[in-house]
ZADO-1210 file (C-alpha; in nm, 4 decimals, padded with zeros to 6 digits):
<atoms>
<atom x="-08.6297" y="02.0557" z="04.6783" code="MET" pos="1"/>
<atom x="-08.9209" y="01.9209" z="04.8366" code="GLY" pos="2"/>
<atom x="-09.1269" y="01.6049" z="04.7907" code="MET" pos="3"/>
<atom x="-09.4752" y="01.5186" z="04.9511" code="GLY" pos="4"/>
<atom x="-09.5496" y="01.3075" z="05.2142" code="VAL" pos="5"/>
<atom x="-09.9189" y="01.2791" z="05.2880" code="GLY" pos="6"/>
<atom x="-09.9813" y="01.6736" z="05.4573" code="ALA" pos="7"/>
<atom x="-09.6267" y="01.7109" z="05.5041" code="TYR" pos="8"/>
<atom x="-09.3444" y="01.7995" z="05.2800" code="ARG" pos="9"/>
<atom x="-08.9897" y="01.7276" z="05.3323" code="ILE" pos="10"/>
<atom x="-08.7376" y="02.0469" z="05.2566" code="PHE" pos="11"/>
<atom x="-08.3598" y="02.0451" z="05.2109" code="LEU" pos="12"/>
<atom x="-08.2550" y="02.3635" z="05.3819" code="THR" pos="13"/>
<atom x="-07.8854" y="02.4594" z="05.4334" code="TYR" pos="14"/>
<atom x="-07.7845" y="02.1078" z="05.4706" code="GLY" pos="15"/>
<atom x="-08.0439" y="02.0144" z="05.6891" code="LYS" pos="16"/>
<atom x="-08.3793" y="01.8788" z="05.6834" code="MET" pos="17"/>
<atom x="-08.6964" y="02.0075" z="05.8011" code="SER" pos="18"/>
<atom x="-09.0738" y="01.8948" z="05.7584" code="THR" pos="19"/>
<atom x="-09.3259" y="02.2358" z="05.6648" code="VAL" pos="20"/>
<atom x="-09.6835" y="02.0940" z="05.7316" code="ASN" pos="21"/>
<atom x="-09.8955" y="02.2422" z="05.3908" code="VAL" pos="22"/>
<atom x="-10.2273" y="02.1307" z="05.4827" code="SER" pos="23"/>
<atom x="-10.4337" y="02.3710" z="05.6965" code="GLY" pos="24"/>
<atom x="-10.3765" y="02.7410" z="05.6478" code="LYS" pos="25"/>
<atom x="-10.1896" y="02.6850" z="05.2935" code="MET" pos="26"/>
<atom x="-10.5011" y="02.6827" z="05.1116" code="GLY" pos="27"/>
<atom x="-10.5406" y="02.9524" z="04.7745" code="ILE" pos="28"/>
<atom x="-10.7159" y="03.2104" z="04.9662" code="ARG" pos="29"/>
<atom x="-10.4456" y="03.2050" z="05.2518" code="HIS" pos="30"/>
<atom x="-10.1643" y="03.2345" z="05.0033" code="ILE" pos="31"/>
<atom x="-10.3819" y="03.5095" z="04.7891" code="ARG" pos="32"/>
<atom x="-10.3839" y="03.6862" z="05.1417" code="THR" pos="33"/>
<atom x="-09.9991" y="03.6681" z="05.2197" code="VAL" pos="34"/>
<atom x="-09.9045" y="03.7857" z="04.8907" code="LEU" pos="35"/>
<atom x="-10.1318" y="04.0617" z="04.8370" code="GLY" pos="36"/>
<atom x="-09.9477" y="04.1507" z="05.1801" code="ARG" pos="37"/>
<atom x="-09.6454" y="04.1464" z="04.9991" code="GLY" pos="38"/>
<atom x="-09.7655" y="04.4003" z="04.6969" code="CYS" pos="39"/>
<atom x="-09.9276" y="04.6229" z="04.9548" code="ARG" pos="40"/>
<atom x="-09.5637" y="04.6507" z="05.0776" code="LEU" pos="41"/>
<atom x="-09.7023" y="04.5281" z="05.4347" code="ARG" pos="42"/>
<atom x="-09.6249" y="04.2525" z="05.6871" code="CYS" pos="43"/>
<atom x="-09.6586" y="03.9153" z="05.5758" code="PRO" pos="44"/>
<atom x="-09.7977" y="03.7554" z="05.8738" code="ARG" pos="45"/>
<atom x="-10.0144" y="04.0139" z="06.0130" code="CYS" pos="46"/>
<atom x="-10.0424" y="04.2701" z="05.7410" code="GLY" pos="47"/>
<atom x="-10.1062" y="04.5639" z="05.9699" code="GLU" pos="48"/>
<atom x="-09.8212" y="04.7685" z="05.9279" code="LYS" pos="49"/>
<atom x="-09.6064" y="04.9027" z="05.6535" code="ALA" pos="50"/>
<atom x="-09.2417" y="04.7190" z="05.6124" code="ILE" pos="51"/>
<atom x="-09.0133" y="04.9827" z="05.4954" code="PHE" pos="52"/>
<atom x="-08.9446" y="05.3311" z="05.7138" code="THR" pos="53"/>
<atom x="-08.8562" y="05.5178" z="05.4168" code="GLY" pos="54"/>
<atom x="-08.7702" y="05.4930" z="05.0470" code="LEU" pos="55"/>
<atom x="-08.5196" y="05.2359" z="05.1397" code="PHE" pos="56"/>
<atom x="-08.4996" y="05.1340" z="05.4581" code="SER" pos="57"/>
<atom x="-08.6967" y="04.8593" z="05.6158" code="MET" pos="58"/>
<atom x="-08.7978" y="04.8067" z="06.0280" code="HIS" pos="59"/>
<atom x="-08.6052" y="04.5378" z="06.1275" code="PRO" pos="60"/>
<atom x="-08.9706" y="04.3693" z="06.2853" code="ARG" pos="61"/>
<atom x="-09.3280" y="04.4314" z="06.2571" code="CYS" pos="62"/>
<atom x="-09.4191" y="04.6555" z="06.4946" code="PRO" pos="63"/>
<atom x="-09.7866" y="04.4479" z="06.5499" code="VAL" pos="64"/>
<atom x="-09.6610" y="04.0724" z="06.5715" code="CYS" pos="65"/>
<atom x="-09.2795" y="04.0691" z="06.5625" code="ALA" pos="66"/>
<atom x="-09.1994" y="03.8755" z="06.2651" code="LEU" pos="67"/>
<atom x="-08.8113" y="03.9641" z="06.1694" code="ALA" pos="68"/>
<atom x="-08.7940" y="04.1091" z="05.8161" code="PHE" pos="69"/>
<atom x="-08.4271" y="04.0556" z="05.7900" code="GLU" pos="70"/>
<atom x="-08.3889" y="03.7392" z="06.0018" code="PRO" pos="71"/>
<atom x="-08.0136" y="03.6703" z="05.8529" code="GLU" pos="72"/>
<atom x="-07.7304" y="03.8265" z="05.6410" code="GLN" pos="73"/>
<atom x="-07.7904" y="03.7865" z="05.2720" code="GLY" pos="74"/>
<atom x="-08.1682" y="03.7297" z="05.3081" code="TYR" pos="75"/>
<atom x="-08.2870" y="03.8729" z="05.0312" code="PHE" pos="76"/>
<atom x="-08.0611" y="03.7867" z="04.7469" code="VAL" pos="77"/>
<atom x="-08.3889" y="03.6309" z="04.6581" code="GLY" pos="78"/>
<atom x="-08.5191" y="03.9596" z="04.6006" code="ALA" pos="79"/>
<atom x="-08.2419" y="04.0508" z="04.3573" code="ILE" pos="80"/>
<atom x="-08.3487" y="03.7517" z="04.1410" code="TYR" pos="81"/>
<atom x="-08.7178" y="03.8250" z="04.1539" code="ILE" pos="82"/>
<atom x="-08.6039" y="04.2554" z="04.0599" code="ASN" pos="83"/>
<atom x="-08.4100" y="04.0853" z="03.7680" code="TYR" pos="84"/>
<atom x="-08.6323" y="03.8451" z="03.6520" code="ALA" pos="85"/>
<atom x="-08.9330" y="04.1298" z="03.6511" code="ALA" pos="86"/>
<atom x="-08.7168" y="04.3635" z="03.5120" code="THR" pos="87"/>
<atom x="-08.5867" y="04.1151" z="03.2234" code="THR" pos="88"/>
<atom x="-08.9093" y="04.0071" z="03.1211" code="LEU" pos="89"/>
<atom x="-09.0588" y="04.3461" z="03.1002" code="ILE" pos="90"/>
<atom x="-08.7583" y="04.4869" z="02.8667" code="ALA" pos="91"/>
<atom x="-08.7289" y="04.1629" z="02.6559" code="ILE" pos="92"/>
<atom x="-09.1461" y="04.1646" z="02.6102" code="ALA" pos="93"/>
<atom x="-09.1410" y="04.5339" z="02.5580" code="GLY" pos="94"/>
<atom x="-08.8881" y="04.5603" z="02.3098" code="PHE" pos="95"/>
<atom x="-09.0269" y="04.2929" z="02.0740" code="LEU" pos="96"/>
<atom x="-09.3753" y="04.3950" z="02.1355" code="LEU" pos="97"/>
<atom x="-09.2762" y="04.7581" z="01.9996" code="LEU" pos="98"/>
<atom x="-09.0540" y="04.6050" z="01.7422" code="ASP" pos="99"/>
<atom x="-09.3715" y="04.4116" z="01.5788" code="TYR" pos="100"/>
<atom x="-09.6242" y="04.6832" z="01.6288" code="TYR" pos="101"/>
<atom x="-09.4270" y="04.9715" z="01.5446" code="THR" pos="102"/>
<atom x="-09.1385" y="05.1063" z="01.3184" code="ALA" pos="103"/>
<atom x="-08.9300" y="05.2534" z="01.6326" code="VAL" pos="104"/>
<atom x="-08.5627" y="05.2341" z="01.5491" code="SER" pos="105"/>
<atom x="-08.3387" y="04.9959" z="01.7218" code="LEU" pos="106"/>
<atom x="-08.0987" y="05.2284" z="01.8553" code="SER" pos="107"/>
<atom x="-08.4346" y="05.4500" z="01.9924" code="ALA" pos="108"/>
<atom x="-08.5347" y="05.1136" z="02.1717" code="GLN" pos="109"/>
<atom x="-08.1855" y="05.0714" z="02.2888" code="LEU" pos="110"/>
<atom x="-08.1986" y="05.3875" z="02.4631" code="VAL" pos="111"/>
<atom x="-08.5676" y="05.3537" z="02.5680" code="LEU" pos="112"/>
<atom x="-08.5335" y="04.9703" z="02.6986" code="TRP" pos="113"/>
<atom x="-08.1765" y="05.0927" z="02.8665" code="GLY" pos="114"/>
<atom x="-08.2875" y="05.3732" z="03.0501" code="LEU" pos="115"/>
<atom x="-08.5725" y="05.1321" z="03.1717" code="PHE" pos="116"/>
<atom x="-08.3569" y="04.8679" z="03.2912" code="ALA" pos="117"/>
<atom x="-08.2145" y="05.1358" z="03.4926" code="VAL" pos="118"/>
<atom x="-08.5141" y="05.3256" z="03.6420" code="VAL" pos="119"/>
<atom x="-08.7461" y="04.9794" z="03.6668" code="PHE" pos="120"/>
<atom x="-08.5197" y="04.8218" z="03.9472" code="PRO" pos="121"/>
<atom x="-08.4922" y="05.1105" z="04.1494" code="VAL" pos="122"/>
<atom x="-08.8527" y="05.1771" z="04.1727" code="TRP" pos="123"/>
<atom x="-08.9324" y="04.7491" z="04.2065" code="PHE" pos="124"/>
<atom x="-08.6771" y="04.7445" z="04.4879" code="PHE" pos="125"/>
<atom x="-08.9344" y="04.7586" z="04.7539" code="ARG" pos="126"/>
<atom x="-09.1935" y="04.5458" z="04.6339" code="TYR" pos="127"/>
<atom x="-08.9211" y="04.2846" z="04.5094" code="SER" pos="128"/>
<atom x="-08.8193" y="04.3075" z="04.8680" code="ARG" pos="129"/>
<atom x="-09.1813" y="04.2496" z="05.0067" code="SER" pos="130"/>
<atom x="-09.2803" y="03.9927" z="04.7530" code="LEU" pos="131"/>
<atom x="-08.9617" y="03.7514" z="04.8521" code="TRP" pos="132"/>
<atom x="-09.0691" y="03.8322" z="05.2525" code="LEU" pos="133"/>
<atom x="-09.4056" y="03.7173" z="05.1174" code="SER" pos="134"/>
<atom x="-09.2946" y="03.3725" z="04.9787" code="VAL" pos="135"/>
<atom x="-09.0579" y="03.2920" z="05.1947" code="ASP" pos="136"/>
<atom x="-09.3053" y="03.3688" z="05.5209" code="TYR" pos="137"/>
<atom x="-09.5624" y="03.0956" z="05.2714" code="LEU" pos="138"/>
<atom x="-09.2843" y="02.8668" z="05.3008" code="CYS" pos="139"/>
<atom x="-09.1267" y="02.8957" z="05.6157" code="THR" pos="140"/>
<atom x="-09.4182" y="02.9744" z="05.8485" code="ALA" pos="141"/>
<atom x="-09.4467" y="02.6585" z="06.0214" code="ALA" pos="142"/>
<atom x="-09.0745" y="02.7323" z="06.1583" code="HIS" pos="143"/>
<atom x="-09.1780" y="03.0541" z="06.2931" code="ARG" pos="144"/>
<atom x="-09.3291" y="03.1219" z="06.6382" code="SER" pos="145"/>
<atom x="-09.7278" y="03.2287" z="06.5809" code="PRO" pos="146"/>
<atom x="-09.8044" y="03.5616" z="06.5746" code="PRO" pos="147"/>
<atom x="-09.9007" y="03.7168" z="06.9167" code="PRO" pos="148"/>
<atom x="-10.2858" y="03.6762" z="07.0025" code="GLN" pos="149"/>
<atom x="-10.4773" y="04.0012" z="06.9670" code="ARG" pos="150"/>
<atom x="-10.7252" y="04.1068" z="07.2386" code="SER" pos="151"/>
<atom x="-11.0622" y="04.0279" z="07.1551" code="ARG" pos="152"/>
<atom x="-11.2792" y="04.3781" z="07.0828" code="SER" pos="153"/>
<atom x="-11.5543" y="04.4385" z="07.3749" code="ARG" pos="154"/>
<atom x="-11.8092" y="04.3794" z="07.0536" code="ARG" pos="155"/>
<atom x="-11.6953" y="04.0081" z="07.0300" code="GLU" pos="156"/>
<atom x="-11.6604" y="03.9728" z="07.4281" code="ALA" pos="157"/>
<atom x="-12.0143" y="04.0567" z="07.4381" code="SER" pos="158"/>
<atom x="-12.1459" y="03.7764" z="07.1589" code="GLU" pos="159"/>
</atoms>
């Protein structure tokens, strides 16, 4: 739960009160960039490397900026909620739209959307984890260490 205090927001997390600076880098462009990285399955901090090593396995940290992808046990419970919400919303909306615009029988729709409810969450698993990591990074980036500074390129150094 957060309440605004100037350019800061106060959050109660795990029984502790913390503040997050929401001014500065929290513009719409920054939010769109971080969420876009999540949709592309990239590190939310640097966007350089992929989060996943295989179909379901993740890197423990970003090889470029060292952001921990699973800071604690049970971290991805929020990703389960994202996956469940996306599956439920698409299945219900699809059922209602198909029922309204076509004459598909109820039993055929139940089979169709039942299969969808099994296959879609497996496919969406990686995206839900990546999006959860991005949302969490947006909310807690002030508490994490900053990314390491990259060395300047020759072109930047000569300017």
